[in-house]
C-alpha positions in Angstrom: 0.0 -0.1 0.0 1.6 3.4 -0.9 0.4 6.3 1.4 -0.1 9.5 -0.6 2.7 11.9 0.3 1.4 15.0 2.4 -2.5 14.2 2.1 -3.1 17.1 4.7 -1.0 19.4 2.8 1.2 20.4 5.6 3.8 23.0 4.8 7.6 22.5 4.7 8.0 23.4 8.3 5.2 21.3 9.7 6.4 18.5 7.4 10.1 18.6 8.8 8.9 18.9 12.2 6.5 16.1 12.0 9.3 13.7 10.7 11.5 14.8 13.4 8.8 14.0 15.9 8.2 10.6 14.2 11.8 9.7 14.4 12.0 10.8 17.9 8.9 8.6 19.0 10.1 5.7 17.0 13.7 5.6 18.6 14.2 7.4 21.6 10.6 8.0 23.1 9.6 7.8 26.6 7.7 4.8 28.3 4.8 6.8 29.3 1.7 5.0 28.3 -0.2 6.4 25.4 -3.5 5.8 23.6 -3.3 2.9 21.1 -0.7 3.6 18.5 0.5 6.8 19.6 4.3 7.2 20.7 5.7 9.7 23.2 8.8 11.5 21.8 10.7 11.9 25.0 12.2 15.3 26.0 13.3 17.1 23.0 17.2 17.1 22.5 19.3 20.1 22.9 21.2 21.2 20.0 25.0 21.7 19.9 26.4 24.2 17.2 24.6 23.5 14.0 23.3 20.2 14.7 21.6 17.6 17.2 21.4 14.0 17.8 18.2 11.9 17.3 19.0 8.3 18.2 21.4 7.3 15.4 20.7 10.2 13.4 22.0 13.9 12.9 19.5 16.6 12.5 20.7 20.2 11.4 19.3 22.8 13.5 18.1 24.8 10.3 15.9 21.7 9.6 14.4 21.9 13.2 13.3 25.3 13.7 9.4 24.1 14.0 10.6 22.4 17.5 10.6 25.7 19.1 7.5 27.3 17.0 4.4 26.7 19.0 2.2 27.7 15.9 3.7 24.7 14.3 2.9 22.2 17.1 -0.6 23.8 17.1 -1.0 23.2 13.6 0.0 19.5 13.9 -2.4 19.1 16.8 -5.3 20.5 15.0 -4.7 18.1 12.1 -4.9 15.1 14.8 -1.0 14.3 14.1 0.3 15.0 17.7 -1.0 16.0 21.2 1.0 18.9 22.2 2.9 19.5 25.3 4.9 22.6 24.0 7.7 23.3 24.4 9.2 19.8 25.6 7.2 16.7 24.6 4.7 15.9 21.9 2.7 12.7 21.8 2.6 11.5 18.0 -0.7 9.9 17.6 -1.2 6.9 15.2 -2.0 9.1 12.5 1.1 11.1 13.0 3.3 8.1 13.1 1.6 6.8 9.9 1.9 10.0 8.1 4.0 10.1 5.0 6.1 13.3 5.0 8.3 12.6 2.2 11.0 14.3 4.1 12.6 12.0 6.5 15.6 10.9 4.2 16.5 14.6 3.4 16.9 15.9 7.1 17.7 12.9 9.2 21.3 12.2 8.2 22.6 9.0 9.1 26.0 7.3 8.9 26.4 4.6 6.4 29.1 2.1 7.7 
């Protein structure tokens, strides 16, 4: 089954932010019990210099400006993709985890050994 990329017509900043939330929730999220299919992001990582680490990936801070933008979090929450606990934690809903952003590979940089 091929999911349609960006059916909710999220803007670029919203797409990047959701992709980071998805990856955080899938790799380093907390153990807090969430509704079925939802995932907890854990606390957001702190950047150092021009990047920060998310599990095995590196994200450039220029791709993550939405993490500090409450309007982005509210837009993602309105569309049912996250439950916001701005500014520190997001709970990514099942719909949010399944949403095809189309930007994951371009913003999450992983070492290929």
